[in-house]
C-alpha positions in Angstrom: 0.0 0.0 0.0 2.9 2.3 0.8 4.4 1.9 -2.6 1.1 2.5 -4.4 0.4 5.6 -2.3 3.9 7.0 -2.9 3.5 6.6 -6.7 0.2 8.5 -6.5 1.6 11.3 -4.4 4.6 11.8 -6.8 2.2 11.7 -9.8 -0.1 14.4 -8.4 2.8 16.6 -7.2 4.2 16.6 -10.8 0.8 17.5 -12.3 0.4 20.6 -10.0 4.0 21.7 -10.6 3.4 21.6 -14.3 0.2 23.7 -13.9 2.2 26.3 -11.9 5.0 26.3 -14.5 2.5 26.8 -17.4 0.7 29.8 -15.9 2.8 32.2 -18.1 1.2 30.7 -21.2 -2.4 31.1 -20.1 -2.8 34.9 -20.0 -4.4 35.2 -23.4 -7.3 33.3 -25.1 -4.9 31.9 -27.8 -2.4 30.9 -25.0 -5.1 29.3 -22.8 -7.0 27.4 -25.4 -4.2 26.6 -28.0 -0.9 27.2 -26.2 -0.3 30.2 -28.4 -0.4 27.9 -31.5 3.2 27.1 -30.9 3.1 23.6 -29.4 6.0 21.3 -30.5 5.7 17.9 -32.2 6.2 15.6 -29.3 3.8 17.5 -27.0 1.2 17.6 -29.7 1.6 13.9 -30.6 1.3 12.8 -26.9 -1.6 15.2 -26.3 -3.4 13.6 -29.2 -2.7 10.1 -28.0 -3.5 10.5 -24.3 -6.7 12.4 -25.1 -7.6 9.4 -27.4 -7.2 6.7 -24.8 -8.7 6.8 -21.3 -9.9 4.4 -18.7 -13.0 3.8 -20.9 -10.7 2.2 -23.5 -8.3 0.5 -21.1 -10.8 -1.0 -18.6 -14.2 -0.9 -20.5 -13.6 -1.4 -24.2 -10.5 -3.6 -23.9 -12.3 -5.9 -21.4 -15.6 -6.0 -23.4 -14.3 -6.5 -26.9 -11.4 -8.7 -25.8 -13.9 -11.0 -24.2 -16.2 -10.9 -27.3 -13.6 -11.2 -30.1 -10.5 -12.7 -28.5 -7.1 -11.8 -29.9 -8.8 -10.4 -33.1 -9.7 -7.4 -30.9 -6.1 -6.3 -31.5 -7.4 -5.1 -34.9 -9.3 -2.3 -33.1 -6.0 -1.1 -31.6 -4.3 -1.2 -35.0 -7.3 0.6 -36.6 -7.0 3.3 -33.9 -3.3 3.6 -34.8 -3.4 3.7 -38.6 -6.9 5.3 -39.2 -7.5 7.2 -36.0 -3.9 8.5 -35.8 -1.8 8.2 -38.9 -4.5 9.0 -41.5 -6.0 11.6 -39.3 -2.7 13.5 -39.2 -2.1 13.1 -42.9 -5.6 14.1 -44.1 -6.5 16.7 -41.5 -3.4 17.9 -39.7 -1.8 20.4 -42.1 -5.0 21.8 -43.6 -6.7 22.2 -40.2 -3.7 24.2 -38.9 -3.6 26.5 -42.0 -7.3 27.1 -42.4 -8.2 27.6 -38.8 -5.4 30.1 -38.3 -6.5 31.9 -41.5 -10.1 32.1 -40.1 -8.8 32.9 -36.6 -11.1 30.1 -35.2 -10.1 28.5 -31.9 -12.8 25.8 -31.6 -14.6 23.4 -34.0 -18.0 25.3 -33.7 -16.0 28.5 -34.4 -14.7 26.9 -37.6 -18.2 26.0 -38.8 -19.4 29.6 -38.1 -16.5 31.2 -40.0 -16.0 28.7 -42.8 -19.7 28.7 -43.7 -20.6 32.3 -42.6 -23.3 31.2 -40.2 -23.7 32.3 -36.5 -26.5 29.8 -36.2 -24.3 26.9 -37.2 -21.7 28.0 -34.6 -24.3 28.0 -31.8 -25.8 24.7 -32.9 -22.4 23.0 -33.0 -21.5 24.4 -29.6 -24.8 23.0 -28.2 -24.0 19.5 -29.7 -20.5 19.7 -28.1 -21.9 20.6 -24.7 -24.7 18.0 -24.7 -22.5 15.1 -25.8 -19.2 15.9 -24.2 -20.3 16.3 -20.6 -21.8 12.8 -20.2 -18.7 11.4 -21.9 -16.6 13.3 -19.4 -18.6 11.6 -16.6 -18.1 8.2 -18.2 -14.3 8.6 -18.0 -14.5 8.1 -14.3 -16.3 4.8 -14.6 -13.3 2.8 -15.6 -11.5 3.9 -12.5 -14.0 2.6 -9.9 -13.2 -1.1 -10.0 -9.5 -0.5 -10.5 -9.2 1.7 -7.4 -11.4 -0.7 -5.4 -9.1 -3.5 -6.3 -5.8 -1.6 -5.7 -6.7 0.5 -2.6 -10.0 -0.8 -1.3 -11.2 2.8 -0.9 -14.6 4.1 -2.0 -15.0 5.1 -5.6 -16.4 8.6 -4.8 -13.2 9.7 -3.1 -11.1 8.6 -6.1 -13.4 10.6 -8.4 -13.1 13.7 -6.2 -9.3 13.6 -5.9 -8.9 13.0 -9.6 -11.3 15.9 -10.4 -9.6 18.3 -8.0 -6.0 17.7 -9.3 -7.2 17.8 -13.0 -9.0 21.1 -12.3 -5.9 22.7 -10.6 -3.6 22.2 -13.5 -6.1 22.9 -16.3 -7.2 26.2 -14.5 -3.7 27.3 -13.9 -2.0 26.4 -17.2 -4.7 25.8 -19.8 -3.7 23.9 -22.9 0.1 24.1 -22.3 -0.2 22.5 -18.9 -2.5 19.9 -20.4 0.0 19.2 -23.2 3.1 18.9 -20.9 1.2 16.7 -18.5 -0.1 14.6 -21.4 3.6 14.0 -22.4 4.5 12.9 -18.9 1.4 10.8 -18.6 2.1 9.3 -22.1 5.5 8.1 -21.0 3.9 6.4 -17.9 1.3 4.8 -20.2 3.9 3.4 -22.6 6.1 1.9 -19.8 3.0 0.6 -17.9 1.2 -1.2 -20.7 4.4 -3.1 -21.8 5.2 -4.1 -18.2 1.6 -5.3 -17.6 1.3 -7.4 -20.8 4.6 -9.1 -20.1 3.6 -9.8 -16.5 0.1 -11.1 -17.4 1.4 -13.5 -20.1 4.2 -14.7 -17.8 1.5 -15.7 -15.3 -0.2 -17.8 -18.0 2.9 -19.8 -18.9 4.1 -17.4 -21.6 2.8 -16.2 -24.9 2.7 -19.6 -26.7 1.0 -21.4 -23.8 -1.6 -18.6 -23.4 -2.4 -18.9 -27.1 -2.8 -22.7 -26.9 -5.2 -22.3 -23.9 -7.2 -19.6 -25.7 -7.5 -21.9 -28.8 -9.2 -24.6 -26.7 -12.0 -22.3 -25.4 -15.3 -22.9 -27.4 -17.0 -19.8 -28.8 -20.3 -18.7 -27.3 -20.9 -16.0 -30.0 -24.1 -16.9 -32.0 -22.2 -16.8 -35.4 -19.6 -19.4 -34.4 -21.4 -21.1 -31.5 -19.3 -24.0 -30.0 -16.4 -23.6 -32.4 -12.9 -24.0 -30.8 -10.1 -21.7 -32.0 -12.5 -18.8 -32.8 -10.9 -16.6 -30.2 -7.4 -17.0 -31.7 -8.5 -16.8 -35.3 -7.4 -13.9 -37.6 -10.8 -12.0 -37.7 -12.3 -13.6 -34.5 -15.8 -15.1 -34.0 -17.8 -12.0 -35.2 -16.0 -10.1 -37.9 -18.9 -7.8 -38.9 -19.5 -6.4 -35.5 -15.7 -6.1 -35.0 -15.6 -3.9 -38.1 -18.2 -1.6 -36.6 -16.1 -1.1 -33.5 -13.0 -0.4 -35.6 -14.9 2.3 -37.6 -16.4 4.0 -34.6 -13.2 4.1 -32.5 -10.8 4.9 -35.4 -12.7 7.1 -37.8 -14.5 8.8 -34.9 -11.5 10.8 -33.9 -11.7 12.8 -37.2 -14.9 14.5 -36.0 -14.3 14.9 -32.2 -13.6 18.5 -31.2 -11.2 17.6 -28.4 -9.1 15.6 -30.9 -9.1 17.8 -33.9 -8.4 20.8 -31.7 -4.8 19.4 -31.2 -4.1 20.3 -34.9 -5.1 24.0 -34.3 -2.2 24.3 -31.9 0.6 22.8 -34.0 3.7 24.9 -34.4 5.2 24.2 -37.8 5.8 21.7 -40.7 8.3 19.7 -38.7 5.7 19.3 -35.9 3.3 17.8 -38.4 5.8 15.3 -39.7 7.2 14.3 -36.4 3.8 14.3 -34.7 2.4 12.0 -37.4 5.0 9.3 -36.7 5.1 9.7 -32.9 1.3 9.6 -32.4 1.0 6.5 -34.6 3.7 4.7 -32.7 2.1 5.8 -29.4 -1.3 4.4 -30.6 0.2 1.1 -31.8 1.7 0.5 -28.3 -1.1 1.8 -26.1 -4.3 0.9 -28.0 -2.8 -2.2 -29.7 -1.5 -3.2 -26.3 -4.8 -2.6 -24.4 -6.9 -4.6 -26.9 -4.2 -7.4 -27.2 -4.2 -7.7 -23.4 -8.0 -7.7 -23.3 -8.0 -10.5 -25.9 -6.7 -12.9 -23.2 -9.6 -12.0 -20.9 -11.3 -15.4 -21.1 -8.2 -17.1 -19.6 -9.3 -15.4 -16.4 -12.9 -16.6 -16.5 -14.3 -16.6 -12.9 -17.7 -16.4 -11.1 -16.7 -13.0 -9.8 -17.1 -11.7 -13.4 -20.8 -12.4 -13.7 -23.8 -10.6 -12.3 -26.8 -12.4 -10.7 -28.5 -12.8 -14.1 -25.4 -14.6 -15.4 -24.2 -11.7 -17.6 -20.5 -10.9 -17.9 -19.5 -7.7 -16.1 -17.1 -6.4 -18.8 -15.7 -3.6 -16.7 -14.5 -6.2 -14.2 -12.4 -8.3 -16.7 -9.3 -6.2 -16.9 -9.2 -5.3 -13.1 -9.6 -9.0 -12.3 -6.7 -9.9 -14.7 -4.5 -7.3 -12.9 -5.5 -8.3 -9.3 -2.8 -11.0 -9.3 0.1 -8.8 -10.2 2.8 -7.7 -7.7 2.0 -4.5 -5.7 4.5 -2.4 -7.6 2.9 -3.3 -10.9 -0.6 -2.7 -9.6 0.7 0.8 -8.5 2.0 1.4 -12.0 -1.3 0.2 -13.6 -3.3 2.6 -11.3 -1.1 5.5 -12.3 -1.3 4.4 -16.0 -5.1 4.4 -16.0 -5.2 7.5 -13.9 -2.9 9.2 -16.4 -5.0 8.1 -19.4 -8.2 9.3 -17.6 -6.9 12.6 -16.4 -5.4 13.6 -19.8 -8.8 12.8 -21.5 -10.7 14.6 -18.7 -8.5 17.7 -19.0 -8.9 17.7 -22.8 -12.7 17.3 -22.5 -13.3 20.1 -19.9 -11.0 22.5 -21.7 -12.8 21.8 -25.0 -16.3 22.2 -23.3 -15.4 25.4 -21.4 -13.7 27.1 -24.4 -16.6 26.2 -26.7 -19.2 27.5 -24.4 -17.3 30.7 -23.7 -16.1 31.6 -27.2 -18.9 30.2 -29.3 -22.0 30.8 -27.1 -21.4 33.4 -24.3 -19.1 35.7 -26.2 -21.1 38.2 -28.5 -24.4 36.4 -27.7 -24.9 36.5 -23.9 -22.0 38.6 -22.8 -21.2 41.5 -25.1 -17.7 43.1 -25.5 -15.8 40.4 -23.5 -12.2 41.5 -23.0 -9.3 39.0 -23.4 -8.8 38.7 -19.7 -12.6 38.2 -19.1 -12.7 35.4 -21.7 -9.9 33.6 -19.9 -11.5 34.0 -16.5 -14.8 32.8 -17.8 -13.2 29.7 -19.3 -11.5 29.0 -16.0 -14.8 29.3 -14.1 -16.4 27.0 -16.6 -13.7 24.4 -16.2 -14.7 24.2 -12.6 -18.4 24.0 -13.6 -17.8 21.2 -16.0 -15.6 19.2 -13.6 -18.2 19.6 -10.8 -21.0 18.6 -13.2 -19.2 15.5 -14.4 -18.5 14.5 -10.8 -22.1 14.8 -9.9 -23.1 12.6 -12.9 -20.4 10.1 -12.1 -21.4 9.8 -8.5 -24.9 8.6 -9.5 -24.6 7.5 -13.1 -27.8 6.7 -15.0 -28.1 3.1 -16.2 -27.0 3.9 -19.8 -23.8 5.8 -18.8 -21.6 2.8 -19.7 -22.9 3.0 -23.3 -22.5 6.7 -23.4 -19.0 6.8 -24.9 -20.3 5.0 -28.1 -23.3 7.3 -28.2 -21.2 10.4 -27.6 -18.6 9.5 -30.2 -21.4 8.5 -32.7 -23.3 11.8 -32.3 -20.3 14.1 -32.4 -18.3 12.4 -35.2 -21.5 11.7 -37.1 -22.5 15.4 -37.0 -19.0 17.0 -37.5 -16.7 14.6 -39.4 -18.0 15.0 -42.9 -18.6 18.8 -43.0 -15.3 19.5 -41.2 -13.2 17.3 -43.5 -15.0 18.2 -46.8 -14.9 21.9 -45.7 -11.1 21.7 -45.6 -10.8 20.3 -49.1 -13.9 21.2 -51.2 -15.2 24.7 -52.0 -18.6 23.2 -52.9 -19.8 22.3 -49.4 -23.0 24.3 -48.7 -24.6 25.6 -45.5 -27.6 23.3 -45.9 -25.2 20.3 -46.2 -23.7 21.1 -42.8 -27.2 21.3 -41.2 -28.1 18.0 -42.9 -25.0 16.4 -41.4 -25.7 17.7 -37.9 -29.3 16.4 -38.2 -28.1 13.0 -39.5 -25.4 12.4 -37.0 -27.4 13.4 -33.9 -30.6 12.0 -35.3 -29.3 8.4 -36.0 -27.5 8.0 -32.6 -30.2 9.6 -30.4 -33.2 7.9 -32.1 -31.5 4.6 -31.9 -31.1 5.1 -28.1 -34.9 4.8 -27.9 -36.0 2.8 -30.9 -33.0 0.3 -31.1 -33.4 -0.3 -34.8 -29.6 -0.9 -34.9 -28.8 -3.5 -32.3 -25.5 -2.1 -31.2 -25.0 1.6 -30.3 -21.4 1.1 -31.5 -22.6 0.2 -35.0 -25.2 3.0 -34.9 -22.3 5.5 -34.3 -20.3 4.0 -37.2 -23.3 4.2 -39.5 -24.0 7.8 -38.5 -20.4 8.7 -39.6 -20.7 6.9 -42.9 -24.1 8.5 -43.5 -22.6 12.0 -43.0 -19.9 11.3 -45.6 -22.7 10.5 -48.1 -25.2 13.2 -47.0 -22.9 16.2 -47.3 -21.9 15.8 -51.0 -25.4 14.8 -52.0 -27.1 17.8 -50.3 -24.3 20.2 -51.5 -25.0 19.3 -55.1 -28.7 20.3 -54.8 -28.6 23.3 -52.5 -27.4 27.0 -53.0 -23.7 27.5 -53.0 -21.8 29.9 -50.8 -20.6 33.2 -52.2 -17.8 32.4 -54.6 -15.6 35.4 -53.7 -15.7 34.6 -50.0 -14.9 30.9 -50.5 -12.0 31.7 -52.8 -10.7 34.1 -50.2 -10.8 31.3 -47.5 -9.1 28.8 -49.7 -6.4 31.3 -50.7 -4.6 30.5 -47.4 -3.4 27.3 -49.0 -1.7 29.1 -51.8 0.4 31.5 -49.8 4.1 31.3 -50.6 6.4 30.2 -47.9 10.2 29.8 -47.8 11.7 26.6 -46.3 15.1 25.1 -45.9 16.6 22.4 -48.2 16.6 19.9 -45.4 12.7 20.2 -45.5 12.4 20.1 -49.3 14.8 19.7 -52.2 14.5 22.5 -54.8 13.8 21.5 -58.5 16.4 22.7 -61.1 
């Protein structure tokens, strides 16, 4: 217990110190929200990765999908790395930085307002962000409850309060820069921790080959492959179609999430794009690939403790039960690992929510003539508000809170992904098409919550994203175009001449 507590005390002390150090960067709106748009490649890459993966992924998703799909769940981690990280940086990174800086937009709703010349779009987007990010923020705490109960045997509510307080301190003090620096530190912990945990768990099962052999003997209970042995060690697992739905939601979803895309706003330069692409992809392969790979061995730990009274598997208990047999020092590392993942995600979410509400809704609508200082102060107050709100929800979560990450990602990415991405590349996107995408993304995910016409909320989210990618071009072709001069002026930012060194690009003779 002493070792575990010492690790936590050191961890929290570092977080607060970074917050104090970063105060000098948080005096302006640009500094507080985007780190002055001068964040280097490693900080940006780690901020992207740590915001991506939280306790929801490590404890909830890895346990659930590892149990359902066996070792094939590793494909989810690889999809997160190559679609959710690599392709996201290649397709969105550079253009997002250039266009948002040209439009002077600091948030995703601000981008929609400026790019499509509509204050109503900006307000609607900020409402969607607020409605679907706050419950997701609360769900981040859920993955910690069983883990802390297993490691420290202390009540969940105290864990939630402590985590919320320390996250609040460093986000309020240092804004985006404190979040980015802490994300880097937390990312290092996550990398070391996940490797140590995988090696230790497999060692306890007789090594990798023996673990695979034992897994291959477990008969499948999935309807598609009922009774078949070897399904949980097969290439695509026992249920490839539903596995594909999870890969699409958790990988393509990042392209439309404001807390993820916002990282590209803050990039410093070309080198940061190139380095960040490689680093964030490597980070995702290790962390996400490692989490789902570890979860894939969940059935080796089958135990009556993992079932409720009705005989249903408690998926959130799979990973904590796997880890409960580890040595104390490793359990301490795991607790700090998951705490790191959750605090970084929480910090990103509350900063996104507070900046969106301040800059896109309160400023110029409710509170006229807000000075720079007043905007920063308002965001800091709202950080406290969002953290308190998420704690209140997490203390007494509604029955559907566990599914809320899928619903949240589906609604946000379903609404934003298509108009955001098309808007960066295509002059022909219309205002009506953006409204249609908002309606489609939110409509499919919310209506499915009540009508259940798509069995899995995960698949509903994936379908909402794909639907948006079809709806935007179709509606754009049949609705009035934006003013040509204005659109040409916006896209002119891509054609500005820049001078770079030969080490970045070889000149043509």
